[in-house]
C-alpha positions as CSV (number, residue, x, y, z in Angstrom):
1,M,54.7,1.7,-45.4
2,E,56.4,2.3,-42.1
3,S,56.7,-1.5,-41.4
4,I,58.3,-2.0,-44.8
5,M,60.9,0.8,-44.1
6,N,61.6,-0.9,-40.7
7,Q,62.3,-4.2,-42.5
8,V,64.7,-2.3,-44.8
9,F,66.6,-0.9,-41.8
10,W,66.8,-4.4,-40.2
11,L,68.9,-5.3,-43.3
12,W,71.5,-2.7,-42.0
13,V,72.2,-4.8,-38.9
14,P,74.3,-7.5,-40.5
15,L,76.0,-4.8,-42.7
16,A,76.9,-2.8,-39.7
17,L,78.8,-5.7,-38.2
18,L,81.2,-5.8,-41.2
19,P,84.4,-3.8,-41.4
20,I,83.8,-0.3,-42.7
21,W,85.4,-0.9,-46.1
22,L,83.3,-3.9,-46.8
23,R,80.2,-2.2,-45.5
24,I,80.7,0.8,-47.8
25,G,81.4,-1.4,-50.8
26,L,78.4,-3.7,-50.3
27,T,76.1,-0.7,-49.6
28,V,77.2,1.2,-52.7
29,F,77.0,-2.0,-54.9
30,L,73.5,-2.9,-53.7
31,V,72.1,0.6,-54.1
32,I,73.4,0.9,-57.7
33,L,72.0,-2.5,-58.6
34,V,68.6,-1.7,-57.0
35,A,68.5,1.6,-58.9
36,R,69.7,-0.1,-62.1
37,P,66.2,-0.5,-63.7
38,I,65.4,3.1,-63.0
39,I,68.7,4.3,-64.3
40,I,68.4,2.2,-67.5
41,R,64.9,3.5,-68.2
42,L,65.4,7.1,-67.4
43,T,68.9,7.6,-68.8
44,P,67.9,7.2,-72.5
45,K,65.0,9.6,-72.0
46,L,67.3,12.1,-70.2
47,I,69.9,11.8,-73.0
48,Q,67.2,12.2,-75.7
49,W,65.6,15.3,-74.0
50,T,69.0,16.8,-73.5
51,A,70.0,16.3,-77.1
52,I,66.8,17.8,-78.4
53,L,67.1,20.8,-76.0
54,L,70.7,21.4,-77.0
55,T,69.7,21.1,-80.7
56,K,67.1,23.8,-80.3
57,V,69.6,26.0,-78.4
58,V,72.2,25.6,-81.2
59,E,69.6,26.4,-83.8
60,L,68.5,29.5,-82.0
61,L,72.1,30.7,-81.5
62,S,73.1,29.9,-85.1
63,Y,70.1,31.8,-86.6
64,P,71.2,35.3,-85.9
65,V,74.8,34.3,-86.8
66,M,73.6,33.0,-90.2
67,V,71.6,36.2,-90.7
68,G,74.7,38.3,-90.1
69,F,76.7,36.1,-92.5
70,H,74.0,36.6,-95.2
71,R,74.0,40.4,-94.8
72,Y,77.8,40.5,-94.9
73,L,77.9,38.4,-98.1
74,A,75.1,40.5,-99.6
75,K,77.2,43.7,-99.1
76,Q,80.2,41.9,-100.6
77,R,78.2,41.0,-103.7
78,E,77.1,44.6,-104.1
79,N,80.8,45.6,-104.1
80,G,81.4,43.0,-106.8
81,S,83.1,40.3,-104.6
82,Y,81.6,36.8,-104.7
83,H,84.2,35.1,-102.6
84,I,83.0,33.4,-99.5
85,P,85.5,33.7,-96.6
86,V,86.9,30.5,-95.1
87,W,85.8,31.6,-91.6
88,I,82.2,31.7,-92.7
89,E,82.3,28.3,-94.3
90,G,84.0,26.9,-91.2
91,S,81.4,28.4,-88.9
92,E,78.6,26.9,-91.0
93,E,80.2,23.5,-90.9
94,V,80.7,23.6,-87.2
95,F,77.0,24.4,-86.6
96,A,76.0,21.7,-89.0
97,L,78.2,19.1,-87.4
98,I,76.9,20.0,-83.9
99,I,73.3,19.7,-84.9
100,K,74.0,16.4,-86.8
101,G,75.8,14.9,-83.8
102,L,73.0,15.9,-81.4
103,T,70.4,14.4,-83.8
104,K,72.4,11.2,-84.0
105,V,72.6,11.0,-80.2
106,S,68.8,11.6,-79.9
107,D,68.2,8.8,-82.5
108,L,70.5,6.3,-80.7
109,S,68.8,7.0,-77.3
110,R,65.5,5.8,-78.8
111,K,66.9,2.3,-79.5
112,R,66.4,0.9,-76.0
113,K,66.3,-2.8,-76.9
114,R,69.5,-2.6,-78.8
115,N,71.3,-0.7,-76.0
116,S,69.8,-2.4,-73.0
117,I,72.5,-5.1,-72.8
118,L,75.2,-2.5,-73.1
119,A,73.5,-0.3,-70.5
120,N,73.3,-3.2,-68.0
121,R,77.0,-4.0,-68.5
122,I,77.9,-0.3,-68.0
123,V,75.8,0.0,-64.8
124,R,77.3,-3.3,-63.4
125,T,80.8,-2.1,-64.2
126,V,80.1,1.3,-62.5
127,A,78.7,-0.6,-59.4
128,I,81.8,-2.7,-59.1
129,M,84.3,0.1,-59.6
130,S,82.4,2.3,-57.1
131,A,82.3,-0.5,-54.6
132,I,86.1,-0.8,-54.9
133,L,87.2,2.9,-55.1
134,L,84.8,4.5,-52.6
135,P,85.8,2.4,-49.6
136,L,89.5,3.0,-50.4
137,A,88.8,6.7,-50.6
138,V,86.9,6.8,-47.3
139,V,89.3,4.6,-45.3
140,N,92.4,6.4,-46.5
141,N,91.0,10.0,-46.2
142,P,88.8,9.9,-43.0
143,T,88.7,13.7,-42.7
144,A,87.6,14.4,-46.3
145,S,84.1,15.8,-46.9
146,Y,82.8,12.6,-48.6
147,S,84.1,10.5,-45.6
148,E,82.3,12.8,-43.2
149,T,79.1,12.4,-45.2
150,W,79.4,8.6,-45.1
151,H,80.0,8.6,-41.4
152,R,77.0,10.9,-40.7
153,F,74.8,8.6,-42.8
154,D,76.2,5.5,-41.0
155,N,75.7,7.1,-37.6
156,W,72.1,8.2,-38.5
157,V,71.0,4.8,-39.6
158,T,72.7,3.1,-36.6
159,T,71.5,5.4,-33.8
160,E,68.2,6.9,-35.1
161,K,66.7,4.0,-37.0
162,V,68.2,0.8,-35.7
163,E,68.7,1.6,-32.0
164,K,65.9,4.2,-31.3
165,E,63.1,3.0,-33.6
166,L,63.9,-0.7,-33.8
167,G,65.3,-1.0,-30.3
168,F,68.3,-3.1,-31.2
169,Q,71.5,-1.9,-29.4
170,L,73.8,-2.1,-32.4
171,S,76.6,0.2,-31.2
172,D,77.8,-2.1,-28.4
173,T,77.9,-5.1,-30.7
174,Q,79.7,-3.1,-33.3
175,N,82.4,-1.9,-30.8
176,K,83.0,-5.5,-29.6
177,I,83.3,-7.0,-33.1
178,L,84.9,-4.2,-35.1
179,G,87.1,-2.6,-32.5
180,G,89.7,-5.3,-32.6
181,V,89.5,-5.5,-36.4
182,N,90.0,-1.7,-36.9
183,Q,92.9,-1.6,-34.4
184,A,94.6,-4.5,-36.2
185,T,94.1,-2.8,-39.6
186,A,95.5,0.5,-38.2
187,K,98.7,-1.3,-37.0
188,I,99.2,-3.1,-40.3
189,N,98.6,0.1,-42.4
190,P,99.0,3.0,-40.0
191,I,97.4,6.4,-41.0
192,E,99.1,9.5,-39.7
193,F,97.6,12.9,-39.1
194,V,99.0,16.4,-38.5
195,L,97.3,19.7,-37.5
196,T,95.6,21.7,-40.2
197,K,97.0,25.1,-41.1
198,D,94.3,26.9,-39.1
199,F,95.6,25.4,-35.8
200,K,99.2,26.7,-35.6
201,E,99.0,27.1,-31.8
202,G,98.6,23.3,-31.3
203,G,95.8,20.8,-30.6
204,N,94.5,19.0,-27.6
205,I,94.1,15.3,-27.0
206,R,91.3,14.4,-24.7
207,S,90.5,11.3,-22.6
208,T,87.0,10.9,-24.1
209,P,85.5,11.8,-27.5
210,S,84.0,15.1,-26.4
211,L,84.9,18.7,-25.9
212,K,84.1,18.0,-22.2
213,G,86.7,15.3,-22.0
214,K,89.8,15.9,-19.9
215,I,92.9,17.1,-21.8
216,V,95.5,14.4,-21.5
217,G,98.0,15.7,-24.0
218,N,98.6,18.0,-26.9
219,F,100.6,18.2,-30.1
220,S,102.0,21.0,-32.1
221,T,102.3,22.0,-35.8
222,G,104.4,19.4,-37.7
223,E,104.0,16.7,-35.0
224,V,102.5,13.5,-36.2
225,V,99.9,11.4,-34.4
226,T,98.9,7.9,-35.4
227,Y,95.3,6.9,-36.0
228,L,94.3,3.8,-33.9
229,G,91.3,2.7,-36.0
230,E,88.6,4.0,-33.6
231,E,86.2,6.9,-34.1
232,E,83.1,8.2,-32.5
233,Y,80.6,11.1,-32.7
234,D,79.7,13.3,-29.8
235,E,76.3,14.8,-29.0
236,T,77.1,17.9,-31.2
237,G,78.0,15.8,-34.2
238,I,81.8,16.3,-34.0
239,R,83.7,13.3,-35.2
240,W,86.6,12.1,-32.9
241,L,89.5,10.0,-33.9
242,K,91.5,7.9,-31.4
243,V,95.2,8.6,-31.9
244,E,98.6,8.0,-30.3
245,T,101.4,10.6,-30.0
246,P,105.1,9.7,-30.6
247,T,105.5,9.8,-26.8
248,G,102.9,7.1,-26.4
249,K,100.0,9.2,-25.1
250,I,96.6,7.9,-26.3
251,G,93.5,9.9,-26.6
252,W,90.9,11.5,-28.8
253,V,91.3,14.4,-31.2
254,S,88.6,16.2,-33.2
255,S,88.7,15.4,-37.0
256,R,88.1,19.1,-37.6
257,I,91.6,20.1,-36.5
258,V,93.7,17.4,-38.3
259,V,94.4,16.3,-41.8
260,K,96.0,13.2,-43.2
261,K,99.7,13.5,-43.6
């Protein structure tokens, strides 16, 4: 089992040498396609069970309501009134429509063969859209929580699995191949950052991507720094971005203190 998993991580090596947007897109697309048989088989069952469960819930909730309606109408008849209020008829129709709709959903979910072609198309469309939209979101919002999650996953596979367990020094190769690509992309489509509201006193720019790095500059609230397309994680898990100030100073700033302008 371990050797099979190692072979899977070897597949990460060529992916890691691609630009980050292409790496994210291919990874998401392949994961969804691999999971497609499971999704197509489980989704109808989940829909069916959910519809059945919701039907039972609606029936349980409607029962005491209907009992109340019955008692109310019985009292009305004792007083000589046989008129059924509109709100009671409307409530009964709403409950009936909900139960009918859930029953219809449950019946449709059982027709797997008829829906398999449509399900495949839907999953394929979701895979394509995810492969396009997620890379755009991560690249354009590098300090967002989903971007941080992706970079932690990327760093874990690269350092823990490929480099430590497989013994392939991937980081050096990545830096050589992708460094120039990222810098060129950053120049064509520059991304600018400012300090977050929690750091009104200013932020430090360091010579190395670490809190131990020498402070080579600083910037204040409202001042803009330009992202140079390089990022690294230190030993504590802090993500550092390489930036340039308007005065030309270049260094590293923690992603925790900046936000995209």
